[in-house]
N, C-alpha and C positions, 0 to 999 in steps of 0.2 A: 738329126733333123736342130737348125740351130736354135737357140735360145732366142728368144727376142729384145732387140735393142729398145733403148729410149725412145726411137724412134716411130718403131712398130707403132701401130694408132690402139693394139691391144696392150700396150706398154702401161697407161694409164689405170687399164682396170684391172691390173693386179695389185692386191691390198695384202697385206697380213691379216690374219682374221687372231684376234684376241679372245680368248672365252668372257663369255657372261659373268658379270659383277653387278652385285648387287648392292644398290647406293646403303652409305652407311649414315643412317640418321644422325642428328649434330644429339650430342646431351643433352641434356635437359638444362635449363640457364640456372644456374645457382641460384639466384635471387624466392623461381618458385619453392626448389628443395628447403631452403631455408626458412621461407615461408611457411611452409605445409608441415617443417619439424615444430616451428613456434607455438603454431595453433594447434597442434595435438597436443605438444606440452600444457598450452595456456588450458585448454581445456579437462587436460588430465585434472588441472589444479583447483580446475573449478566444478569439480564434477560435482560434489556436491552441493554446490550452488544451481545448477542445474537438475541436478535429483528432484531438490524444494522446490524447482520452479515448476517442474513438469506433476510433482506430489498435487501442489494447492493450485494451478492450474485446473486440475482433476476433481478436487472437493469440495471447491469454492465456485457456485453459480455461476457468482458476479464476475470472475475470469475465465469463465470455460470458455469467452471469444479468445483469450489471448493465443491459443494452439496457430489465430491465421496472422497475428501480426508480424511472425516472421517471414508467416510463407510471402504478404504482401511488401516487405521490405525489400524479396530477394525478386520479385517480381518489379516492382519499381528499376533494379539496376538490371535487370534483364532485358527491359523491354529501351533502356538508354544503354546498349551496352558498347554500340560503337562510342559516346559520347565518353563512357565510362573509359576506355581503353584509350580513348586519346590523352584524357587526365590523367595515365597512368608517367610519373618521373620518376625522380633517383630517390633512392633510400634517404630518410631524414631522422635527424636526430630529433625533432619536435616530438613524433613518434615514438620513440626511445621512453619521451621525459614522458608523453599519455602512458602509455604500457605501465611505467614507472607508479604511477600514480593509481594506475587500476588495478597492480600486483599490491600497493600500497591498502586500497580499499578492501581487499580481499583478506590480507591480514589482518587488519580490524574489525573485519566481519566474523574471521574466525577467533579472534582474541575475546571479540565482545559475544558470541556465541549468535550477534544479530544479522539473519540472513538477508534483508535490505542493503547493508554494506556490499557484501556479496554477490547481491544481483547488481549494483548501480559498477562496481566493478569490472566484470561481466561487460558489460556493453561498454564501458569504458575501454577494457581489451581489447572489442572491436575494431573501436574505432584508432585506439591507439596501433595495431599491424596495421593499419589500413593506409594510416600515416608515415609508419619506420621503411614500410618495403614499396608505398605506391607514392612516397611524399605527402605535403601536405594539400597540394591540386589537387589529388584524388580524394582523399580527405574532406573538401571543399565539395568536392563533386556530387559526392554520395551521401551529403552532413545529413539531408530529410530523413532517407529508408534508414542511415542507422538510429538518426533521432526519434524515428519512431518508435524503433525498439523499445525505450523507457515506458510504453505505453505497456506492454506485456511483464513489466517490474508489478508485482506485488504491492500497492501500499501495505506498510504498518497493520496490523492488528489494530491495533487503540484506535487508528484512523479513522478504518471497515467499521469499528462499533461506533465511533463519534460522529459518522455521516451518517448511518444508517438510524440512533436514534431523534437525527434532526431532521431526517428524512421519513419517517413516521410522524412525526410532530407533523410536519408544512403539509405530507398526503392527507392526514386525518384531518384537519381544521378546513383544507381546503375542500376536501372529500363532503362533510357535512355540509359546507357551505353548498354545495351544489345537490346533494340530498333535499335542505332545506327549500331550495329553490325550486325543485319540483312539489311543494308543501308535500314533504313526508314528516309527520313529527321525529325528532331525535334528538342525541344528548351526546354531548362527547364529554367522557372522563378518562382524561391522561389519552391512553393509544386504543381505548375501547367505546365503541361505537354502537349507542342503545340505542335500537329500533322496536325498543318495548317486548315482542313474541323472541325478540331471537339476540343477541347479541355478538357483533364484529371487531374482533381483535386484530387490529392492523400492527401484527408480528413483523420480525425483524426478517425475516421473507418478504414482505410486503412493504420493505419501504421502497424500493425503487433503484436499488443497489446494482440489481441485476442486468437494467437496462441503463442504468447510466455509463458504468466505465465502457460497454462495448460502444455506445452510441457516442460516449467522449472521442473514444479515439476514429468513429465514422467522421463525428462532424470538424477532426482535425485534418484529416484528409482531405474533407469536403472542404477547407479553407486552403488547403494546399493548391490542390486544383481548381476553385476557383479566379477568374479574370476578373481584378476589381483590388480595387484598395483596399490600404492595409489593414484601416480600420472596420473595414468591412470583413475583412477575415479572420479580424476578433471578435465581431457579433457575433458571426454563424460557429465559433465555438464556444460563446458565455450561451449561447441560445437554448445549449444542446440542457444544461441544468433548469431551467424553467421549464422545457419543455418536458420532461421529464419527470418532474412533479406535477405537473398537469395532466398528461396520461396516468399515472401512477392513482393519482385523485379521481382521474372518472372514470378509472377501472373499479373503482374503491365504492363509488356515486352507483354506478351501474348494478352493481354489487346490491348495495342497498336497495334500489327500485327493482330488480328482479325478487326480493325479498317481501318485500310489500306487494309486490303484482302479482306470485305465483305460487308463494309460501317458502318458508326456513327450506325445505327439503331442496331447493332449488340454487341455495346461496353457493354450496359448494363446487356444484357445478358453473352456475357463471363465475367462481371465482377462477378458476380452472380453464376455461375458459379467455377469459381474457387476460392472463400470463401467457409470457414466454411472447412467441413471434409476433402476434395478433397486438399488442401492446407498442414493443417493438416496430411494426411495418408502421402503424400511427404516429411512430415518433419521426420514425424517415417521412412522413409524407407530410408533418407539421415542417422538419427541417429545410424538405424543398419548398416549403411553403416562403419562408421566411428567405432562402434563396433567389427565388423566384422575385420576389417583392425589389430584396437589396437591386438585381438588374431591371428592374422595370425601372426603380428610380436611380438609376445608373443616364449619367450626361457623358455620351451618349446613352440611350437606352440601349440593350443586352438581350437578344433572345435567352431566359432560363437556360435552354440545353446548352447553349454555344457557352455560357458565361463558365460552365465546367468543363475544361481543355482537358487533353492529355499530361498525365503530369510528367513532364521533360524535365530532366535532371540540367543544371547549367556545366554549360563547358567550362572548363579550369583549363587553363593554356600551362604544359610543367613549370617548375623555376628553371631557369638556366645556370644556379647555383646547384656545386652537385658537391654530397661529401661523398670520404672515401666508402663504397658498396662494403667493406669485410669491416669497417670501423663500424657498422654501423649495424651490421646482421651480427657480430662479437657482441654489441652490446647489449642485442634485443634479447640475444643468450643467455647473455652473461644475470641479465634480470632474471629471464626464468628459473636459472639457475637457484640464483638466490632467495628466489619468493619459492621451491622447491623447496631449500634446506632448512628456510624458514618455517614450512607451511608443516614439516616432518614433525616441528618439535610443537607447535600449538595446535592442542584438541580442547575439545570440549570439557574434555574429565579434568582439565587440569585444574578449571573453577574449584575456587575453597569452600565446600560447603560446612559452614560453624555448629560444632556441639551446641543445643537448645533443647529445652523442653516444649512438648507439645502443649496444644492449647486446650487439650482434654483436663489442665490442672487449672485452668484461669477462674474454673467458677468456684474453687475453695478458695480461693484468694479473698470472696467477700464471704466472712466465714458466716454472721449474724445475718446476713440476705436472706429474700426469698428470690432463687433462681432458678429459672425455667430454659433451658436447651434448647433453643427451635432446629427444626432442618436447614439449607440452606437451599434455597431456590435452585431449577435444576439447572435452569435459561443460564443464572448467573452462574454455577459453578462448573456448568460446560466451558463457558465464553472465558474465564478468570484459570480455570484450570490450576488452582492453587495445590501444594503440597498441606496444608495445616489451614485449617478454618474454624472458625465458632458464630454465632451469633445465641446471643444468651440476654434473656431479660431481666432485669437485675430492679427488686424493691427493697429497700431503707424501713431499715424499723420504723423510721418516724413516715414511713408510705408515700416517699420519692420515687418517682419511677425511672428508670435507664433503659436503655437498651444498646445493647454489644456487640460488634462482629470486629471481628479481624480477619485477617486472612494473608499470607505467610507461602514463599516462593524461595525453595533450595537456588532459582536459577532464574535469571527473567530472559526467558529465549526460545525461538521458535513459535512467536506468539502468545506467550504467555504470560500476559503482563495485569496492568491494574486497572478493573471497571470503573471509573470512577461515576461516585455518586451522583454528580449533576446530570451523567445521560440517564441516568434510568430511576431519580426519583419521578421526571415526567410522567412517566409513564405507566405507574401507578395511580392517577390522578392525581398528584401534589404539584403543587406549583412552586417555584424559589420567589419568593417573595421579594427577596435581599440575599446579595452575597457578598460576602467582605473576606481577605484575608488581612490575619491577625498575626504579627510578628513580637516575636516576646521573647523569655528566656526558658527554657527546663529547669527543673530544681539540681542539675551538677552543673547550670552557668551556663550551658551551648544555647545557642541559635535556636530557636523554637516559633514555626511561622505552620498557620495551619487554616482550614477553608473554613467560615462561620457559614450558615445560612439558616435563612428562618423558611422553611415550609408551610403553607397552606393547602387545605382539600375541605375548600366549605366553609364552616363554624371550627376546625381541628386546625390548630397551628402545633409545630414542632421546630423546637432548637438543633441544629445536629453541627458536630463539630467532625471533621476530618483531614488527615494529616499522612506521609507515605516516611512511613519510619525504615530509613534506608541505610543498613550499615554505620551507626552514630549520627545520624544526619535526617533530621525533621521537616520535613518541604511542603509545603502546598502546593507547586506549582508543578503540573507534569510534566513541562518541557523542562523544567532546571531538573526534575528526576531520573529524567532520560539523560541529562550531560554529565549528571554524575553516575550515572550507572554505566556509560562508556569509561568513563575515566576510572573507575574503581573498578572495574573489567579488568584493563589493562596493567594498572598501576598495583592494587592490589590482587587480581583475581576472583574478585568478589563479585555475585549482582544477585545476590539473596536481599531481601526485605522485608518486609509488611505492610499492609496500608490496616489504619485502626480508623473507625466508624463511633460516634457516640452520640444519640439523641436522646431528650428530653421532650415531653410535654411540655408547654403554656398551657395549663390548664385556667379554666374559667376564675376574673381576680389576679391571676397572678400577672406580673411585669415581664419583660421581656431582660430586665435587668435581675430579677431575679430566677428565670433559668436559666441565666448566664455563670453567675455566683455556683449555682448548684452542678454545673457543668466544670467549670474549674476544678471544683470541687473535686470531681471522678476525676478528673485530668492529673489532678496529683493524684491521687490512690492508685490511678492503671500507670501512673512512671514508677511506682514502687516499686513495681512485680515487673513490667514490661522486658528489659534489658536479660533476664532469666527466660525468655519466648524469644525473643525479638534481639539477637547480640549485634552487639555495635562496634 
């Protein structure tokens, strides 16, 4: 049989059968591989900061909402993923610079044992990675969800303490005003509300901070979603603070009314009922009322529901300028490698803790005086976490009375810092009638700044001196003290220090000048033996 020729009608049907070949997938882009490796290395670098974040979110009720903040940021990016994809540009050295700053914050935080610096560095590193591997255009697009992560960074312990005392005072005053408006007899002494048969203590847990921090985060998100002018958005954010104080005061007033109407046994139940979600829902309702009012007053008038739009991220076109991809990736990797090397030799154990005498020996320094060592308030002791402390009442042979309080920390880190008398004095019913900062010279000729306060409680008055004795410096201002703490931790590898407080009563017929003269003599006496207990 003849083979078919090319002219045969079947010739075109004859084909060579090739074996089936599975398509080979393209290798993953080198940029994604480099990003993943750099991100994992950065996560390892920030492992202690991440662990500290997780612990504080779980331990502090006012921070428990922080678990949701990263999820909200990721959700904002996810619903705008198409916009995000279009904004991805070429790798940029701008991101490398941001990443370098973030790693600098990490190393500074490790040197000083201040986790706040490490937490700020962590969020900054996320922005740096986005800009390094996706260009400034990507960072501009995801700037809002990235910046929102800062609300998951716990404030310093000392700031929480200051805010707590302030909110306690404001809530107490406003709560008592509401109780009085209901015609209920009430008396306020510090943070204690006296209802006669029952006393309500506006404790630190009742300050309202557990509502403020999550409510402030939601207020910022609502302002971001609000379709209005910039000043209106600022007003929405600013409204979160007075709303929190108002609702917390309302909770206190409602508890007082329950006590008056139904008896003491209902107070605890009322307190628990108005805690948590109930007050928080009232706060949300009040915030929506503010948004509705702004929407109604807008021109043209807007429906309150329509005023809150879907949070669309801005579309940012990538820059046509391109940096060499290999150079940017290499620079990012070099930054991380150098940070890993530096971090390996920076540990909190490197802080120097000098030899010193324990405060147990302080009473013996006042040989002929009457001395009574008093226990420290457990609440203050827990907040301060001092390594050594003492409170002692002293009486001279002539009958002059003093109170001396000293607290020492081997290292000021992980929330252990000073509990300022300016914050705790009002809680005991005392009012600060006058506060000055006095600048003078110590016995050795060095600069000496101390706080001088006159406090009053009814007909009783006292004169108070206190200062922070920090590695040879006597400092009055808390912020100056924090600056030198960071500087000394870096340059001297020390963050130890003490707070010293002296009090004397201003008795009947005694002038303030007389009390000053007595405390000045007491300061000179304390200065003589203090270096043995607080090394310079």
